Structure formats: structure tokens, C-alpha cells
N, C-alpha and C positions, 0 to 999 in steps of 0.2 A: 492590946491587939497585936497579934504576931504579924510582922511585916516581912519576914524572910524565912527561908527553909534551910538555914545554915547547917542543920544536922546532916544534910545530904551533899552539901557543897564540897567539903573536903574529900569524901570518898569518891565522888564523881570526878573531881579534879585529878585525883591519883590515877584513876582508870584512863582518863583522857590523855594524861601525860604520855602514855604508850600508844593509845589507839588513834588519837586525833590531837596532837600537841598544839596545833594553832587555835583550838577552840576553847572557850571558857564555858564552864557549866551554866552560868547565867544565860549565855546566849542560847544554849540548847533548850533551856526551860522556857525562854522567851519564844522560841519557835513553836514549842508545844502549846503554850498559851495562845499564841497567834492563830494556830490551826483551830483550836477549840473555840476561840472567840469568833472565828469566821464561820462556825457552824459545822465543821467537820467532826466526825466521831473519832477519827484518828486512833483506831484500834491498833494493838501492838505491831502486827506486821507492817501495816501502812505507815504508822508513825516511825518505826525504826528505818523504813525505806526512805522516808522524807529526810530524816536526820542524817542517814548515811549519805544521801545525795548532797545534802548541804555541806557535809564534812568532806566530800570527795572520796568516800571510802568505797572500795569495790567489794570487799569481803564481808561487810556488815560489822556488827558490834559483838563483843563478848557477851556471854550470858549474864555476867555480873552487871555490865553496863545496861543491857536490855532491861534487867530487873529494876534498876534505878529509874530508867525512863518510864517504865510501866507504873512505878509508884508516883512519880511526878505527874504523869498523865492523869492517874486516878484522883490525886489530890486536887489538881486543877479542875478536872471534870466535876468533882463534888462541889468545889467552890462556885463554879459557873451555874450549876444546876440546883444547888442546895438553897435553903432558906436564908442561911447566914451570910452567904457570899463572902466568905473569909478567904480570899485569894492571897496566898503568900508567895513572895518573890524569892527565887533561889539566889541569894547573895552571900558574900563572905560575912562572917559574924562580926559583931561590933568591936571586937578586939583587934581586928585587922586595920591597917592604915586607911585613913580616909580616902586617899588617892586610889587605892585598890578597890574600894567599895564604889566610888564614883565611876571608875572604869567599868566595873561589873554591871552597874545599872545602865550605863550607856550601851553595852553590848546586849543586855537583856532587851532593851528597846529595839535595837537593831534586829535581834532574833524575832521579836514579836512582829515586826514589820515583814520579815521574810515569811513567817507562818501565816500572817494575815493575807499577804499577797498571794501565797500559794492557795489558800482556802477560798479566796474570792476571785480567782482567775476568771477573766471574762466580764467582770462587773466594772462599770465605769465609776470613777470618783463622783461624777455629777449625779449618779443614781443614789448616792449615800446621803443620809440626813446631815444637815449642817453640824449638829453636835458631834456626830461620828467623824466627820471630816476634820473637825477641830481636834478631837482626841488623837486621831492618827497624825495630824500635823505636829502636835505636841510631842508625841513619841519620836517622830522623825527628828525634831529639834534636840531632844534629850540624847538621842543616839549620837549626835555630833558634838556633844559637850566636851570641853577641854578639861583634862584632869588638873586640879589645882596643885600648884607647887608648894604653897604654904597653906597650913591649916588656920583658917580664921576662927575667931572665938565662936561665932554663930554658925559655923560650917556644918556641924553635926545636926543642928536643928533644921537647917536648910535642906540637908540631904534627906532627913526623915520626911520632910514635907514633899519633896520631889518623889520619893519612893511611894508615899501615900497617893500622890497624884497619878502616878503610873498604874498603881493597883486599881484605883477607881476608874481610870480611863479604860483599862482592859475590860473591866466589868461592864462599863458603859458600851463599849464596842460590841460585846456579846449581846447585851440586852437590846440595843438599837437594831442590830442586824436581825435578831430573832423576830422583833416586831415588824421590821421591814418585810421579811420573808412571809410572815403571817398575813400581812396586808396584801402582798402580791398574790399569794395563794387564794385569798378571799376574792380579789379582783378577777383572777382567772376563772374562778368558779362562776362568778356572776356573768362573765362573758360567754361561757360555754353552756350555761343552763338554758334549756329551751323555754320559749315563752309559753305561758299557759293561757288558754282562751276560755 
């Protein structure tokens, strides 16, 4: 099972080095996934606007960067809405140092939280199902993880498990919110429907 999209990590990192040096590609894909998991369609203009706002850009993105965002959005959209639910996280490839990959996963989770928060503005935490609250709490905790100084023997395996947990949590957030909205819509219909005599 593919757990990352490292084919786009390096090209996006190169573009960000000049357009938004403080940002990591993983963080921006996390924002995209958070928006989509929250139920936003995040079409290209809206998506690029949210990402530009997050990056503090006034002039927007280059066409090359916009194209990569569009590809990432489409892949994530397909993962959330498809039958296989094969969501891949945009992380450095496995040849990169463990510390770099752990840091990227942490900012991916941070980005997911930003996207999710933007997409669910106005919704209270107490309105969310417990399993969804737990998934969000896990993401928040992972976003605060400290980068290991030494690589332990089982560190690779642990990282893979945490990546898989984040992937599944993102899919769970999407599914739970979709079900919640469907229930709310159904309840609203029942309230407004006139009584038949």
C-alpha cells in the first residue's frame, strides 16, 4: 500500500523555496486534505486562495505550483470519494533521514488541522461524534511530536504505523462528517415536512 506521494514532494519543495520558504509541502497537502475531509469541494481558485492565505502570500502562486496543488487535490478527492480510499500522504521519500520524515508528518497533521478548522468553521467540537473528536485529538498530538535525535532500531516501523494511523484518521474524519451531515439533513427534513392528515 502506498503511504506517501513522494513523487511530488521534491518538485513542490523546489517551488516553495522561492514562493513560500517557511512552508513544507507536507503541510500544504495536509491543509488540502483537511479541507476536503471537512466536506469542502475546494475547487482550484478557492483552494489556492486558502493556501495563499495560509502562506501569507498576496500575489498568489505560480502556475507550476497551482498545477501541483490541483493534482494533489484531485488525488485526495479521489481517495476520499473512491471505493478504495487509498489516501497517500505527501512526505519525503524513505531515503531521507528519519528526523526529516517525522518533522514532515508533524506539519502534515498541523496542516490537516488548519484545513479541517477552516472547513468546519462555526461547528462546535461537542457536535462532533466521539470517534471524530478522538481522531482530531490524535492529529493534534502528532503535530506536536518532537523530532528524534537518534534513530532507534524500531523507529522506521513506528513511523510507518503513525503514518498509517494519520491516513486512516483523515479518512475517518471525512466519513464521520459526511454521515453527520447526512443525519442533520434528514433531521431537518423531518422538522420541516408538513403533517399529513
